[in-house]
C-alpha positions, -999 to +999 in steps of 0.1 A: +376-354+847+389-320+859+360-305+878+366-273+859+360-291+826+323-292+816+309-327+808+301-317+772+320-304+742+318-269+727+336-256+696+358-225+694+335-201+675+300-190+667+285-160+648+283-127+668+245-129+666+247-162+685+266-148+715+239-158+740+230-191+723+234-226+736+264-240+717+259-276+706+289-293+689+276-316+662+309-321+645+345-311+652+365-285+632+361-279+595+359-304+567+375-280+541+399-260+564+418-244+535+404-209+534+433-185+533+418-160+556+406-183+584+429-191+614+404-211+634+408-248+626+443-249+611+461-280+622+429-297+634+412-326+617+375-327+609+355-355+627+318-361+630+301-369+663+274-394+667+238-384+675+241-403+708+272-383+718+254-350+710+223-360+728+244-369+759+259-335+757+224-320+756+215-339+788+246-326+805+238-290+793+202-293+806+216-304+840+241-276+840+221-247+827+184-256+832+161-241+805+175-206+805+184-205+768+161-190+741+184-197+711+208-225+701+236-228+676+249-260+661+287-262+658+314-265+643+320-252+607+296-275+588+272-296+609+250-300+578+274-327+567+259-350+594+235-378+583+199-365+579+185-390+605+212-379+630+205-342+625+167-348+629+174-367+662+197-340+674+175-310+666+144-328+679+163-338+711+174-302+716+139-289+712+126-316+736+152-308+763+150-270+759+114-263+751+118-225+755+143-223+726+127-202+699+155-204+673+180-230+663+208-221+638+239-235+622+268-228+599+267-245+566+289-246+535+270-237+502+288-266+485+272-290+510+237-274+507+239-276+469+245-314+471+220-323+498+186-336+483+159-311+489+137-336+507+165-342+533+169-304+538+132-301+543+132-329+569+160-311+588+141-278+586+109-295+598+127-310+628+133-274+640+165-261+625+155-225+616+184-205+602+216-212+583+247-190+583+266-194+551+300-179+544+294-164+510+325-142+515+325-131+478+305-136+447+336-132+425+351-164+411+386-148+410+384-139+447+370-172+457+399-190+439+425-165+453+415-173+489+410-210+484+373-210+493+367-243+475+335-233+459+325-213+428+301-184+426+275-207+408+278-232+436+274-205+463+242-193+446+229-228+440+235-239+476+219-208+491+188-210+469+185-247+478+184-237+515+158-211+508+137-235+489+138-259+518+124-232+540+154-221+560+160-185+570+193-176+554+221-154+567+251-148+543+285-134+553+303-110+530+340-100+536+348-065+524+385-063+513+388-100+505+400-094+470+425-068+479+431-038+458+435-057+425+400-073+427+381-047+448+357-036+421+350-071+409+346-083+444+320-056+452+301-058+420+300-096+417+291-101+454+262-076+451+249-095+420+252-128+439+234-115+469+207-101+446+203-136+430+201-153+464+179-128+482+189-139+517+172-127+549+204-113+563+237-099+549+264-097+575+296-078+570+329-092+583+359-070+573+389-090+560+419-094+584+451-114+580+462-128+614+498-139+615+503-175+604+473-176+580+479-182+543+464-148+536+491-131+558+517-151+538+502-140+505+503-103+517+540-107+527+547-119+492+528-091+476+502-114+462+473-097+481+476-060+487+451-051+515+427-022+512+433+008+534+405+014+560+390+042+538+393+021+507+374-006+525+345+018+532+346+028+495+342-009+486+313-013+509+296+017+494+300+001+459+285-031+473+255-012+487+250+006+454+246-028+437+220-040+462+190-020+449+158-040+452+173-065+477+151-069+507+176-083+532+186-070+565+222-056+566+241-062+598+275-049+607+278-070+638+315-080+638+341-062+658+364-061+628+340-037+610+349-001+610+314+013+606+294-006+632+264+016+625+259+001+590+227-017+600+193-015+584+168-030+560+182-027+525+147-023+510+141+009+530+174+021+544+199+017+516+202+054+509+208+061+546+235+033+547+252+047+516+250+082+532+269+068+563+297+056+540+297+090+523+300+108+557+333+091+563+345+093+527+338+131+526+358+139+557+392+155+553+420+130+555+431+141+590+396+136+603+394+102+586+426+092+603+413+103+637+381+083+634+398+051+622+424+052+650+398+060+677+376+032+664+404+006+662+416+016+697+380+009+710+376+045+722+345+050+700+321+028+681+303+053+659+313+081+635+292+107+655+313+100+686+343+116+670+329+150+681+328+141+718+349+163+740+384+151+744+383+124+717+401+144+690+428+156+714+435+122+727+437+106+693+459+134+679+484+126+706+486+090+695+489+101+659+518+124+667+535+095+685+530+072+654+543+098+631+573+105+653+582+068+651+578+068+613+552+041+614+526+037+587+492+042+603+477+014+581+502-010+596+489+000+630+453-005+619+461-039+605+477-050+637+448-038+657+423-056+635+443-089+637+443-086+675+405-085+676+400-119+660 
């Protein structure tokens, strides 16, 4: 073995909130692997790993890292497909080898959660798997079908409620812009009502992007999916927030693709403030909106209030003049910058 290659497997991605977690690969790749927006596992076959393989990895990780981790994340896209006995062994083995870990989380497909018997989910939860991250993406059946999510709104809600009933903490991902212009209103309204029905612990925003080579990028090239402008995306988020009255979840804007990273707070107490943040951008004159979006996408600022910092407007305006002189659509620049951050 190459000495630079670690003696354990790790998958390619994890949620932003798991950036400092121990990454434990329970299965390889994605069993569905058809979502139009996802570039991660294309061309790769799904395969499960045995409990013995994963436990051997945990031994190697303990040897390499000691007991420094406080959180752990089970990879890849849907480790909840593993046999219940295997998952119980893996989670229990992780807890034994890393006794200072206080949280163990995993991705899970709602379709899988809906089909797992409640008693099995409860066993996995009791073994020490605390939180599940579910890619809700949308609560609109038209959008889910358009992007080949492989699950219906009803199945999304059923699976998430099943996880909640089993005692898991639940984090759902929502993708602003996923329905494009044609389905924007339905996407926002139906997603809000689905989230209200599920009542998750966390709602995490992940703005839609279409990296080259993905089915979504091909759909956009054919005119089958017209992407939202940056400002239209904020307008859609505002509409989503308006439909979340009475929902007690924590909203997180913790993905680099999101324009308004400051959209974070408890929906039960902070919803008006969050809507107000959207309105601050939507109420700006068009030139100021363009300055903010470009500065944010270039990584020069991270929050709307930073637009007023000395030198920011002047520097951004120089870039805008260059874009205009070349006859380039700014939205095309923004889309390219978003795709480059995946």
